[in-house]
C-alpha positions as CSV (number, residue, x, y, z in Angstrom):
1,M,-8.0,6.4,-8.3
2,N,-4.9,7.2,-10.4
3,L,-4.7,6.5,-14.1
4,S,-2.4,3.4,-13.8
5,K,-4.7,1.8,-11.3
6,L,-7.7,2.5,-13.5
7,I,-6.1,1.0,-16.5
8,L,-5.0,-2.1,-14.5
9,S,-8.5,-2.5,-13.1
10,F,-10.2,-2.2,-16.5
11,M,-7.8,-4.5,-18.3
12,K,-8.1,-7.2,-15.6
13,S,-11.9,-7.0,-15.2
14,S,-12.7,-6.7,-18.9
15,E,-11.0,-10.0,-19.6
16,H,-13.7,-11.7,-17.6
17,L,-16.7,-9.9,-19.0
18,K,-18.6,-11.1,-22.0
19,I,-17.3,-8.1,-24.2
20,N,-15.7,-9.0,-27.5
21,K,-12.2,-7.8,-28.3
22,E,-13.3,-5.0,-30.7
23,E,-15.7,-3.6,-28.1
24,R,-13.0,-3.6,-25.4
25,K,-10.6,-1.8,-27.8
26,D,-13.3,0.8,-28.6
27,I,-13.9,1.3,-24.8
28,I,-10.2,1.8,-24.0
29,T,-9.8,4.2,-27.0
30,K,-12.8,6.3,-25.8
31,V,-11.7,6.3,-22.1
32,F,-7.9,6.5,-22.3
33,D,-7.0,7.9,-25.8
34,D,-6.2,11.5,-24.6
35,K,-4.7,10.2,-21.3
36,V,-2.0,7.8,-22.5
37,S,0.6,7.8,-25.2
38,K,0.1,6.1,-28.5
39,E,2.5,3.4,-27.5
40,V,0.6,2.6,-24.3
41,M,-2.7,2.5,-26.2
42,N,-1.3,0.2,-28.9
43,F,0.2,-2.1,-26.2
44,M,-3.2,-2.3,-24.4
45,K,-4.8,-3.3,-27.7
46,I,-2.2,-6.0,-28.3
47,L,-2.9,-7.4,-24.8
48,I,-6.6,-7.5,-25.6
49,D,-6.0,-9.1,-29.0
50,K,-3.8,-11.8,-27.4
51,R,-6.2,-12.3,-24.5
52,R,-3.5,-11.2,-22.0
53,G,-5.4,-8.4,-20.2
54,T,-5.0,-10.2,-16.9
55,A,-1.2,-10.1,-17.3
56,I,-1.2,-6.3,-17.1
57,S,-0.5,-6.2,-13.4
58,S,2.6,-8.4,-13.7
59,I,3.8,-6.3,-16.6
60,Y,3.2,-3.1,-14.8
61,N,5.0,-4.3,-11.6
62,E,8.0,-5.5,-13.7
63,Y,8.1,-2.2,-15.4
64,V,8.1,-0.3,-12.1
65,D,10.9,-2.6,-10.8
66,M,13.0,-2.0,-13.9
67,L,12.5,1.7,-13.6
68,D,13.5,1.7,-9.9
69,D,16.6,-0.3,-10.8
70,H,17.4,2.2,-13.6
71,K,17.0,5.1,-11.1
72,G,18.9,3.4,-8.3
73,V,15.9,3.1,-6.1
74,V,16.1,0.4,-3.5
75,K,13.0,-0.8,-1.6
76,A,13.1,-2.3,1.9
77,V,10.5,-3.6,4.3
78,V,11.0,-3.3,8.0
79,E,9.0,-5.4,10.4
80,S,8.7,-4.1,13.9
81,A,6.8,-5.3,17.0
82,V,5.6,-1.8,17.5
83,P,5.1,1.1,15.1
84,L,8.2,3.2,14.5
85,T,8.1,6.9,15.2
86,D,9.1,9.3,12.4
87,E,12.4,9.8,14.2
88,E,13.1,6.1,14.4
89,Q,12.3,5.6,10.7
90,K,14.6,8.4,9.8
91,A,17.4,7.0,11.9
92,L,16.9,3.5,10.5
93,T,17.0,4.8,6.9
94,E,20.2,6.9,7.6
95,N,21.9,3.9,9.2
96,W,20.9,1.6,6.4
97,L,22.1,4.0,3.7
98,R,25.4,4.5,5.6
99,S,26.0,0.8,5.7
100,L,25.2,0.5,1.9
101,D,27.6,3.3,1.2
102,E,30.4,1.5,3.1
103,K,29.8,-1.7,1.1
104,F,30.0,0.0,-2.3
105,T,32.9,2.5,-1.7
């Protein structure tokens, strides 16, 4: 499990446990202190103080979307009746990128 999923899991599950705020903050400090920045640590503590631990998934997803927008990453979902081969996936991606390029030039 990667670090972001571990943090998301802890923040969501700890909100439902009978652990007081200070104990939760002590736990995240012991577990994540040397693994995340000071800003992330403080942000997690604020979420705990404000009882918003369950919002961490939405916050994380919004951050990833904003980062993708900043980097120019576009996500697409393709539905197919049968699984696409690697060659078909590549051709589909190239055609889609070509059509995007034509629209924006």
